[in-house]
N, C-alpha and C positions, 0 to 999 in steps of 0.2 A: 387815300394815297399813303403809301408807306414811305416815310422819310427816315434815312439813317445817316448819322454822322459817325465815322469810324476812322481809325488809323489805317493808312494805306497798307495793303499786303501785296506781295509779289504777284499774286494771281490777278490783281487789278491793273497791272501796268499796261496791258494792251489797250484797255478802255481809256486809261489816263492819257496815253500817247495820243489817241484820237482827239480827246478833249483839248489838250494843250496845243495841238497843231491847229485846231480851229480858233481857239482863243488868242493864242500868241503869234499866229502866223509863222510857225517854225516847223522844221522837219526834225523828227526824232527817230531813234532806233531803239526798239524794245530791248534788244540784247545789251546795248550800252546802258540803257536805263536800269536793267536788272543788275548789272555789274556794279553800277554806282550806288543803287539803292541798298544793295547788300552791305556796302561800306558804312552806311549810316543807320541801318536797321536797328542795331542795338545801342545806338547813342541816345541816352535818356534826354538829352538837351535838344534834339532835333526830331521833329515829327511832321509827317505829311498827313493831312487830314482830307478825307474825301467825303462828299455829300452824294448819297445815292437816293434816287427817287424811283420807286418801283424797280429796284435792283439795277438801275442804270446810273452810272456816274455822271452827274451834271455839274459838280463843283469841286474845287480843290483849294487848299491853302497850306502853306508850309510855315512852321514856326521854329525859331531857334531861341533857346534860352542861353544868354551869354552872361557868364560870371564877370563881375566888375570889381576891380580892386579899389576903385574910387566910390564916392557916394555911399560910404559906410558899408561897402561890400555887398550891397543889394544887387541881385541880378536884374537884367532887363530882358524883354522879349522883342525879337525882331520878326516881323511878318513879311512874307514874300509869296509870289506866285498865286495870288488870289485870282480865281477865274470861275465864271459861271457860263455854262453853255448858252449861246445867244438866244436859243428858243425858250429859255427859262428865266431870263433876266427880268427884273422888276417885280419879283414875287417874294422878296425877303430872304432869299437863300444866302446871299452874301452876308447879311446880318446874322444868320444862324452860324455860319462859319466864324465870323468875327467874335460873336458872343462865346462860342466854344473856346476860342483861343484866349479870350479875356479870363474866363474861368480857370483855364490852365495857368495863366500868368499869376493869378491870385493864389492858386494852390501851390505855386512854386516860389511865392514870396517876391515876385518881381515888382520893382518900383515903377517901371514905365513900360509902355509898349511903343515901338517905333515901326514905321513903314515908310516906303518911298512911293511916290506916284508921279507919273509924267504930267507935265503941265496941261496937256490937252485932254485929260480924263475928267472932264467936268462932272459927269454923273457919279463917278467913283468918289470925287471930292465931296459931293453932297452927302453921300453915304457916310464917309469918314467923319465929316463934321457933325452929322446927325447922331453919331455914336460917341461924340465927345472928344474926338481928335482935333488937334489944331496944328497949324503950320508952325514949324520950328524955324527960327531964324538961322538957316543954314543953306548950303548948296551941296548937292551930291555930285562928285566928280568921278569919272570912270576913265581908266586907261586900258585900252584893249591890248592884249598881249599875244593873241593868236590871230 
């Protein structure tokens, strides 16, 4: 089996749309995705990584490197939108994506990696804890604007 981790390209957006609709139970529009992706495509601090198996996108993760004026000016990485197609879960693919991001964080001199996870995602929590992540004493608040 050919496994490939790579930075998302515009040509991959149709397949990514399908994956995200399955994993996140949302509706997306490829033209809007293209427009928005073009805005961040050349941003060195934001990357969308896809995992392909036999040329089919089965996983995704996004990372942002955030420069910080505190903590001796060390940047940190923030992970979001991790997903693996339901048919391929439990095979270590999430770990491949997370390991890729950790290497990028180290290469970019990041002090920490942060992510959020909903309370009901017990399987994801076991993955994160197994990779050395721990729960930070905080709450995440969100205010919807649209």
